[in-house]
C-alpha positions as CSV (number, residue, x, y, z in Angstrom):
1,M,91.1,100.1,79.4
2,E,94.3,98.4,78.4
3,A,97.4,100.1,79.8
4,G,99.8,98.7,77.3
5,R,103.3,97.6,78.0
6,P,105.6,99.8,80.1
7,P,108.1,101.7,77.9
8,T,111.7,100.8,77.7
9,C,114.9,102.7,77.0
10,D,118.3,101.7,75.7
11,G,121.5,103.7,76.3
12,A,122.2,106.8,78.3
13,A,120.8,109.4,76.0
14,D,117.6,107.5,75.3
15,C,117.0,106.7,78.9
16,Q,117.7,110.3,80.0
17,A,115.2,111.6,77.4
18,K,112.5,109.2,78.5
19,W,113.2,109.8,82.2
20,D,112.9,113.5,81.7
21,A,109.6,112.9,79.8
22,A,108.4,110.8,82.7
23,Q,109.0,113.5,85.2
24,E,107.3,116.1,82.9
25,F,104.3,113.8,82.5
26,L,103.8,113.4,86.2
27,A,104.3,117.1,86.8
28,K,101.6,118.0,84.2
29,R,99.2,115.1,84.4
30,A,99.2,113.6,87.9
31,G,97.5,116.6,89.6
32,L,99.8,116.4,92.6
33,A,103.2,117.9,93.2
34,I,106.3,115.7,92.7
35,R,107.6,114.6,96.1
36,V,110.5,112.5,95.1
37,A,112.6,112.6,91.9
38,T,115.8,110.5,91.8
39,S,117.5,108.7,89.0
40,T,115.3,105.6,89.6
41,L,112.1,106.9,91.2
42,I,109.6,109.7,90.6
43,E,106.7,109.9,93.0
44,T,103.9,112.4,93.6
45,D,102.7,113.6,97.0
46,D,100.2,111.3,98.8
47,P,97.7,113.5,100.5
48,K,95.8,111.9,103.4
49,Y,92.6,113.9,103.2
50,E,89.3,112.7,101.7
51,R,89.5,113.6,98.1
52,A,89.7,111.3,95.1
53,L,93.2,112.2,94.0
54,I,95.6,110.0,92.0
55,V,99.0,109.2,93.5
56,M,101.5,108.3,90.8
57,K,104.9,106.6,90.9
58,V,107.4,105.7,88.1
59,T,110.2,103.3,88.7
60,K,113.2,102.7,86.4
61,V,113.7,99.0,86.5
62,P,117.0,97.5,85.1
63,L,116.8,95.0,82.3
64,E,119.6,93.0,80.6
65,G,122.1,94.7,78.3
66,G,121.9,98.2,79.8
67,R,118.2,98.6,79.1
68,F,115.6,99.9,81.5
69,Q,111.8,99.6,81.8
70,L,109.9,102.6,83.1
71,V,107.0,101.2,85.2
72,A,104.2,103.6,86.1
73,E,101.7,103.0,88.9
74,A,98.7,105.1,89.7
75,R,96.3,104.6,92.5
76,C,93.5,106.5,94.2
77,N,94.6,107.9,97.6
78,F,91.1,107.6,99.1
79,A,88.1,106.9,97.0
80,T,87.8,104.0,94.6
81,S,85.8,106.1,92.1
82,C,89.0,107.4,90.5
83,R,90.3,103.9,89.5
84,P,89.3,104.3,85.8
85,R,91.2,107.7,85.7
86,A,94.2,106.0,87.3
87,R,94.2,103.2,84.7
88,R,93.9,105.8,82.0
89,L,96.9,107.8,83.3
90,V,99.0,104.7,83.2
91,A,97.9,103.9,79.6
92,D,98.6,107.5,78.6
93,F,102.0,107.4,80.2
94,N,102.8,104.1,78.4
95,S,101.9,105.6,75.0
96,Y,103.5,109.0,75.7
97,I,107.0,108.0,76.9
98,P,108.1,106.0,73.8
99,R,107.8,109.2,71.7
100,A,110.5,111.0,73.8
101,T,113.8,111.1,71.9
102,P,117.3,112.4,72.8
């Protein structure tokens, strides 16, 4: 599964719309509660028990010219059997976020 390129945003309104969409995506699709939500990081809980859950993180990375890249990471907290689902979530994120508009 090809995850595609991480989405980018340009300007305050576009970046806010995409950042809001990123937080909404994690809340609805990650399957775990959001533990951290700042202006540059969104991260789900990381349970330590033996279940194949996916931990997600999105980082807003500055680029040149006031642009940002929204980089999603997804990993299995315990079992390796969920790796295909984790890759799929990143691919879904990368295709979903560019559709968010101010």
